[in-house]
N, C-alpha and C positions, 0 to 999 in steps of 0.2 A: 755611413751607417744607416741601415734600413730600419724604419720604425716597425714595431711588432705587427701592425696590420697595414703595412705599406702595400702599394699596388703590385710591386715586384714580388713580395712575399706571397700575396694573394694568388698571383699567377702560378708561382711555384707549388704552393699547397694544392691548388686546383689540379694541376697536371699530375702531381703525385697521387692524389685521390683517384683520378680516372685510371691511372696506370695500375694501382693496387687492386682495382676491382676486375680488371680484364685478365682472364686466365689464358695461358699459352695456347690451349686447344682452340679457344675462341678466336685467337689471332692467327690460326693456321700454323702454329709452331708445334710440331708433333712430339719432338723429343727434347728432354731437358739434359744438358750436358753436365750438370752437377746438382747437388742437393740445393733446394731453394730454402733460403732463410727468411724470405719475406713473401707476403701474398702477392698474387698478380704477376705482371711482367717485370723483368729487369729493365733498368734504364737503357742498357745497350740494345735490348730487343726493340724497345720503342724507337730508338735512334735508327736501327736498321730498317724497320718498317717505314719510317718517315723519310729515309734517305739523307740523314744528317749524321754527323759524328757523335759518338757517345759522349765525348767531352762537351760538345756544344749543347746537347740535350740536358746533360747534367747541370751545366751552368744555368740553363733556363729554369730548371726546378729549384735551383739554389738562389735564384734572383740575382744572378751575376750581371755584369755590364756587357750584355751582348745584344745585338740588333737582329731581330727576326723579321724576314720579309713576309708578305701575305701568303706567298706560295708555301713557305715553310710552316706557317701556322696552319694552313689548310692541310698539309701533309701530316702534321702531328695530330690534327683532329681526326683525320681518316684512320691513322694508325691506332688511335685510342678508341675508335668506333663511337664517337660522340653522337648523341641525338641532335636533331636540328636546334633545340633549345640550348643544349650544352655547347654546340659549335658557335652559336650566336654569342653566348656568354664568353667563350674563349676569345672571340674577336674584340669584345668590349674590354677585355683585360690585356689586349695586345699592346705592345710597346710599353711595358710596365715602368720604364725608367723616366717617362714623362710624368711630371707631377699631375696627379689626378685633379680634375676640376672639382672644386668644392661647391656643391650645389646645396642650397638651403632646403630644409624640410619644413613644410607648412605645419604649424601647430595651432593655428587659429583658422576660423572659418567665417565666411560671409553669412550673416543671419538668414539671408535669402535662401541659402542651400538647406538650412534646417527646415524652413517652411516647405521647400520642395519635397524632401524625403518624408516629411510629416504627412503629406497627402497621398503617399504611395500605399496601396492596400496590402503589400507583402512586407515581410521583415526586411528592413533596409538600414544600412549605416554607411557613414563616410569615414575612411581611414587614410592615413598617410603611409609612406614607405617604412616607417617604424612599426606599423600595425597599430598605432594609437587611434582609438576610436574617438572621433571628434564630434559626431552627431549621429543620432539614431531616431527611429520612429517607435510608436507604441507597440507595433507588432514585433519588432526586434527585441524590445524589452520583455515582451510576453513569451515569445517562443525560444529566444536564445538566452539572454542574460539581463538581469535588472541592472543596466549600466548606471543608473542614478545612484545605486547603493555602493558603487565601487569608487574609491579615490582616483583622482585624475592620474596619478603616477602609476597606478596598477591597471588602468583601462587599456591594456594591450591585448589584442586578439591572440597573438602568438603565446602570450603568457597565460591567458585565460583558458586556452585550449588544453593546457597541461595541468593547471592548478585549480580550476574551478570544478569541483567535484560534481555539482549539479549538471553542468553542461556536458561533462564527460560521460556521466551516467546515462544521459538521454540521447547522446549521439551514437547511433547504432554502429556506424562504420568509422568509429573514432580512429582506429589504427591507420586505415587507408587515408583518412582526411588529414591527419597530422603529418604523415609522410609528405603529402603534397604541400601542406602549408609551410613546413620547415624548408622545403626545397625552394619555394617562392621567396620566403624571407631571406634565404641564403643569397639569392641574386641581389637583393638590396644591400645586404651586409657587404658583399664584395664590391658593390657599386660605390660605397661610401667608405673607402679604406682610411680616410683621414678623420672620420667622425668617431670620437671615443665612445659616444653613446652606445653604438652597436656592440662594441667589444665588451663594454660594461654589462649590458643586459644579457648578452650571451653567457658570460661568465656567471652571472647571477642565476640564470635559468639552468645552467649545467649543474649548479649546486642544488637547486631546488627540485629538479626533476631528473632522475636518472634516465628516464625514457627520452627526454629531450636531448640529453647529452649523447646517448647512443645514436640517435638519428642525426645529430649534428656532425658526428664523426664521419658519416657517410659522404658528406660534402655534395649531396645531390643538388641539382640545379633544375628549376622548372619555371617557365613563364606562366603568368596568370592565364588560365583558360576556364571555360565553363566547367564547373565541378559539381558533382552531385553529393548531397549529404542527406542522411536519414535521421530525423529527430523525433523522439517521442514527445507528445504534448505534455505540458507540465500539469495537466489536470489529473494525472494518475490513472487514466483509463486504458493505458497500454496502447493507445492509438499512435501510429507512426506516420509522419508526413515526410514525403520525399520532396526535396527542393533541388533545383538547378541554380547554382550561384553564378550570376552574371556580374562581371566587374567592368565598370566603365571609367575611363580616365576622365577626370573633371575637365570640362571645356572652359577653363579659366586660366589665369596666369600662374596657376599652381599645378603643373602636370603630375606632381607626385601624389596628388589626391585621387582616390578611387571611390566610386559609388558602388557598393555591393548590394545587389538585390537578390533575395531568396525567392525564386519563382516556383510555386507548387507545380509538381509534375502531374499532368493529367493522366488518368488511367486509360 
């Protein structure tokens, strides 16, 4: 019996989401031989494009006990026209019937790192793969959110992006930024299929925010990259500051920690 968020089910859901978004014309299939009842390609069409049997591909989507070689995974990725980030994510979900390694997520921080980011002149914070904000500097509290005023259990960037009205109002490119942020969070969700925390927080956010629920259904995947955000200053003067967000993996024994630095974009 597969658990609800098992690695096998995660792989199947991921393949299905990529199949549903790909239209026949995009895949070079000009004619449809019958009326389509579902969006995107049919399973047998993906199987044909990947050079595998329809039954084999169906079993992969269903999380059945089948073994896929690297060549098959590569062929399926090409058939689904995955981006490089999506292809890498597919490989990470490869061989879903092996039990996923349970990696711990850091929820505490060496005080030295608080001192380091406290000296940075730009808005900066440290978060883990749950998006829990563990440390921040004065500029982050000033330009982004007053993190001190938020209970520990609610100090999640993925949650604050959708539920903090002040941040949302001042973030000019909120729609674009949240699409990217949810896609990054999804990579971590899929990375930790045995951690019930991820499933619980996603279910909670889907109830609290219809917009989050709609984006989550897309099953988009994206690795952390330099991302630009436009934020109005909290002074009420309608001044907008453009930041490039640089994310660095913590050079410690906790690779799941990331230092996020909001660097102002020079004119």
